[in-house]
Each structure stands twice: as structure tokens, then as C-alpha cells.
N, CA and C atoms as an extended XYZ file, in Angstrom:
204
Properties=species:S:1:pos:R:3:atomname:S:1:resname:S:1:resid:I:1 pbc="F F F"
N        37.552      -74.291     -197.963 N   MET     1
C        37.991      -75.178     -196.945 CA  MET     1
C        36.964      -74.422     -195.787 C   MET     1
N        36.798      -73.270     -195.721 N   ILE     2
C        35.193      -73.351     -195.198 CA  ILE     2
C        34.285      -74.114     -194.818 C   ILE     2
N        33.305      -74.116     -195.929 N   ALA     3
C        32.002      -75.046     -196.745 CA  ALA     3
C        32.763      -76.585     -195.589 C   ALA     3
N        33.449      -76.922     -196.271 N   VAL     4
C        34.435      -78.577     -195.117 CA  VAL     4
C        34.026      -78.266     -193.761 C   VAL     4
N        34.269      -77.509     -192.929 N   ALA     5
C        34.651      -76.991     -191.614 CA  ALA     5
C        33.356      -76.708     -191.271 C   ALA     5
N        32.935      -76.153     -191.780 N   ALA     6
C        31.276      -76.676     -191.492 CA  ALA     6
C        30.769      -77.547     -191.386 C   ALA     6
N        30.708      -78.373     -192.126 N   ALA     7
C        30.094      -79.323     -192.612 CA  ALA     7
C        30.517      -80.548     -191.388 C   ALA     7
N        31.813      -80.046     -191.636 N   MET     8
C        31.631      -81.082     -189.962 CA  MET     8
C        31.862      -81.049     -188.868 C   MET     8
N        31.818      -79.722     -188.328 N   LEU     9
C        30.852      -78.819     -187.662 CA  LEU     9
C        29.487      -80.135     -187.242 C   LEU     9
N        28.342      -79.659     -188.548 N   LEU    10
C        27.847      -80.128     -187.879 CA  LEU    10
C        26.867      -80.880     -188.488 C   LEU    10
N        28.146      -82.334     -188.856 N   CYS    11
C        27.951      -82.945     -187.817 CA  CYS    11
C        28.262      -83.445     -186.828 C   CYS    11
N        29.961      -83.247     -186.886 N   SER    12
C        30.153      -83.329     -185.519 CA  SER    12
C        28.811      -83.243     -184.213 C   SER    12
N        28.052      -81.800     -184.247 N   CYS    13
C        26.790      -81.695     -183.232 CA  CYS    13
C        25.763      -82.910     -183.909 C   CYS    13
N        25.618      -82.718     -184.608 N   SER    14
C        24.359      -83.907     -184.970 CA  SER    14
C        24.059      -85.207     -184.644 C   SER    14
N        25.862      -85.496     -184.489 N   SER    15
C        25.775      -86.918     -184.749 CA  SER    15
C        25.335      -87.835     -182.962 C   SER    15
N        25.367      -86.163     -181.961 N   GLY    16
C        25.588      -86.085     -180.708 CA  GLY    16
C        24.289      -85.828     -180.596 C   GLY    16
N        23.560      -85.588     -181.164 N   ASN    17
C        22.332      -85.621     -180.792 CA  ASN    17
C        21.396      -87.117     -180.976 C   ASN    17
N        22.724      -88.082     -181.511 N   ASP    18
C        21.437      -89.088     -182.308 CA  ASP    18
C        22.374      -90.022     -181.362 C   ASP    18
N        23.722      -90.341     -180.946 N   ASP    19
C        23.488      -90.280     -179.537 CA  ASP    19
C        22.536      -90.595     -178.134 C   ASP    19
N        22.919      -89.705     -178.255 N   GLU    20
C        21.688      -89.233     -176.514 CA  GLU    20
C        20.008      -90.209     -176.881 C   GLU    20
N        19.373      -89.500     -178.099 N   LYS    21
C        18.169      -90.266     -179.223 CA  LYS    21
C        18.505      -92.102     -178.467 C   LYS    21
N        20.197      -92.256     -178.950 N   LYS    22
C        19.517      -93.681     -178.764 CA  LYS    22
C        20.204      -93.743     -177.098 C   LYS    22
N        20.620      -93.103     -176.254 N   LYS    23
C        20.629      -93.192     -175.340 CA  LYS    23
C        19.298      -93.560     -175.139 C   LYS    23
N        18.344      -92.183     -174.747 N   GLY    24
C        17.164      -92.408     -174.721 CA  GLY    24
C        16.101      -93.865     -175.239 C   GLY    24
N        16.499      -94.141     -176.233 N   LYS    25
C        15.622      -94.948     -176.395 CA  LYS    25
C        16.090      -96.703     -176.011 C   LYS    25
N        17.479      -96.497     -175.301 N   ILE    26
C        18.438      -98.356     -174.794 CA  ILE    26
C        17.903      -97.770     -173.424 C   ILE    26
N        17.690      -96.273     -172.809 N   GLU    27
C        17.199      -96.324     -172.028 CA  GLU    27
C        15.774      -97.049     -171.406 C   GLU    27
N        14.760      -96.482     -172.349 N   ALA    28
C        13.460      -96.711     -172.842 CA  ALA    28
C        13.317      -97.947     -172.787 C   ALA    28
N        13.805      -98.818     -173.667 N   MET    29
C        13.652      -99.889     -173.523 CA  MET    29
C        14.778     -101.394     -172.515 C   MET    29
N        15.093     -100.407     -171.623 N   THR    30
C        15.498     -101.206     -170.772 CA  THR    30
C        14.948     -101.004     -169.272 C   THR    30
N        14.173     -100.311     -168.989 N   GLU    31
C        13.312      -99.594     -168.198 CA  GLU    31
C        12.108     -101.053     -168.713 C   GLU    31
N        10.825     -100.453     -170.038 N   GLN    32
C        10.154     -101.711     -170.395 CA  GLN    32
C        10.391     -102.942     -169.937 C   GLN    32
N        12.087     -103.288     -170.093 N   ALA    33
C        11.877     -104.687     -170.458 CA  ALA    33
C        12.440     -104.886     -168.299 C   ALA    33
N        12.850     -104.078     -167.993 N   GLY    34
C        12.001     -104.379     -166.861 CA  GLY    34
C        11.412     -104.480     -165.760 C   GLY    34
N        10.092     -103.351     -166.429 N   GLN    35
C         9.039     -103.377     -166.129 CA  GLN    35
C         8.464     -105.128     -165.872 C   GLN    35
N         8.708     -105.153     -167.159 N   GLU    36
C         7.636     -107.230     -168.023 CA  GLU    36
C         8.655     -107.416     -166.915 C   GLU    36
N         9.179     -107.623     -166.203 N   ALA    37
C        10.472     -109.075     -165.283 CA  ALA    37
C         9.577     -108.925     -164.251 C   ALA    37
N         9.548     -107.301     -163.281 N   VAL    38
C         8.987     -107.364     -162.624 CA  VAL    38
C         7.165     -108.082     -162.614 C   VAL    38
N         7.183     -107.810     -163.486 N   ARG    39
C         5.715     -108.177     -163.859 CA  ARG    39
C         5.719     -109.439     -163.648 C   ARG    39
N         6.269     -110.269     -164.697 N   ALA    40
C         6.365     -112.116     -164.553 CA  ALA    40
C         7.113     -112.737     -163.491 C   ALA    40
N         7.487     -111.971     -162.805 N   ILE    41
C         7.452     -112.674     -160.992 CA  ILE    41
C         6.149     -111.778     -159.800 C   ILE    41
N         5.741     -110.896     -159.727 N   LYS    42
C         4.856     -110.788     -159.167 CA  LYS    42
C         3.783     -111.178     -159.860 C   LYS    42
N         3.752     -111.672     -160.549 N   THR    43
C         2.416     -112.497     -161.222 CA  THR    43
C         1.538     -113.399     -160.587 C   THR    43
N         2.685     -114.776     -160.349 N   PRO    44
C         3.128     -115.737     -159.749 CA  PRO    44
C         2.461     -116.055     -158.256 C   PRO    44
N         3.991     -114.488     -157.830 N   ILE    45
C         4.321     -114.518     -156.233 CA  ILE    45
C         2.856     -114.084     -155.859 C   ILE    45
N         2.121     -113.028     -156.085 N   GLU    46
C         0.734     -112.551     -156.160 CA  GLU    46
C        -1.048     -113.701     -156.139 C   GLU    46
N        -0.234     -114.113     -156.773 N   LYS    47
C        -0.873     -115.516     -156.855 CA  LYS    47
C        -1.428     -116.592     -155.699 C   LYS    47
N         0.554     -117.071     -155.722 N   ALA    48
C         0.659     -118.104     -154.915 CA  ALA    48
C         0.542     -116.956     -153.048 C   ALA    48
N         0.260     -116.368     -152.755 N   GLN    49
C        -0.573     -115.283     -151.711 CA  GLN    49
C        -1.432     -115.647     -151.648 C   GLN    49
N        -2.618     -115.479     -152.984 N   THR    50
C        -4.251     -115.385     -152.506 CA  THR    50
C        -4.250     -116.782     -152.453 C   THR    50
N        -3.687     -117.609     -152.881 N   VAL    51
C        -4.837     -119.506     -152.256 CA  VAL    51
C        -3.523     -118.905     -150.936 C   VAL    51
N        -2.539     -119.214     -150.690 N   VAL    52
C        -2.159     -119.363     -148.929 CA  VAL    52
C        -3.237     -118.509     -148.918 C   VAL    52
N        -3.868     -117.215     -148.545 N   ASP    53
C        -5.201     -116.377     -147.737 CA  ASP    53
C        -5.651     -117.286     -148.325 C   ASP    53
N        -6.420     -118.060     -148.937 N   LYS    54
C        -7.907     -119.169     -149.090 CA  LYS    54
C        -7.594     -120.199     -148.046 C   LYS    54
N        -6.646     -120.672     -147.803 N   GLU    55
C        -5.850     -121.259     -147.886 CA  GLU    55
C        -5.730     -121.075     -146.318 C   GLU    55
N        -5.715     -120.639     -145.145 N   ALA    56
C        -5.879     -119.691     -143.877 CA  ALA    56
C        -7.158     -119.595     -143.920 C   ALA    56
N        -7.595     -119.322     -144.983 N   GLN    57
C        -9.529     -118.745     -144.402 CA  GLN    57
C       -10.281     -119.425     -144.197 C   GLN    57
N       -10.571     -120.878     -144.452 N   ARG    58
C       -10.233     -122.042     -145.156 CA  ARG    58
C        -9.872     -123.334     -143.711 C   ARG    58
N        -9.090     -123.185     -142.914 N   ALA    59
C        -8.148     -123.669     -142.265 CA  ALA    59
C        -9.741     -123.095     -141.446 C   ALA    59
N        -9.245     -121.725     -140.649 N   LYS    60
C        -9.989     -120.946     -140.411 CA  LYS    60
C       -11.829     -121.367     -139.233 C   LYS    60
N       -11.872     -121.368     -140.760 N   GLU    61
C       -13.674     -121.480     -141.067 CA  GLU    61
C       -13.676     -123.183     -140.362 C   GLU    61
N       -13.244     -124.337     -140.865 N   MET    62
C       -13.367     -125.662     -140.002 CA  MET    62
C       -13.230     -125.190     -139.112 C   MET    62
N       -11.403     -124.526     -138.326 N   GLU    63
C       -11.740     -124.836     -136.291 CA  GLU    63
C       -13.091     -124.507     -136.503 C   GLU    63
N       -13.529     -122.692     -136.492 N   GLU    64
C       -14.641     -122.600     -136.441 CA  GLU    64
C       -15.951     -123.520     -135.813 C   GLU    64
N       -16.599     -124.258     -137.026 N   ARG    65
C       -16.722     -125.133     -137.480 CA  ARG    65
C       -16.728     -126.686     -135.877 C   ARG    65
N       -15.730     -126.552     -136.334 N   LYS    66
C       -15.606     -127.619     -135.794 CA  LYS    66
C       -15.440     -127.625     -133.437 C   LYS    66
N       -15.267     -126.034     -133.165 N   GLN    67
C       -16.300     -125.655     -132.218 CA  GLN    67
C       -17.396     -124.628     -131.775 C   GLN    67
N       -18.063     -125.080     -133.139 N   GLU    68
C       -19.431     -125.538     -132.070 CA  GLU    68
C       -20.146     -126.971     -131.718 C   GLU    68
């Protein structure tokens, strides 16, 4: 009887750690997925901003040449 109680106690304690490990894995996977989503969104935006900046620089250079 004591052996059964001890086995049940050990199982209940170890399953809590497994839940914490699973939760940690889920949080890590969620964090990674979030970072990938941010990267997927930011990359095109940054490229578009670079194009806008180049366009503005070219317009400025053309305006300066026009005034000369």
C-alpha cells in the first residue's frame, strides 16, 4: 500500500515538471513564430523605405541639377 502511494506521489510530481517543460517549449515556439512573423513583415517594409529614400534622393539631385 505504501509503495503504491509512493509511486503515485512520484508520478504526480514528475508530471508537473513535464507540464512546465511543455509550457516552456510552447512559449519558445510561440516566441520564435512571433519573431519570424515580425521579420517577414519588417523586411518588405524596410526594403520599401529604402526605395522611397532613394527616390527622394534622386528627386533632390534632379532638382539641384535643374537649378544649376
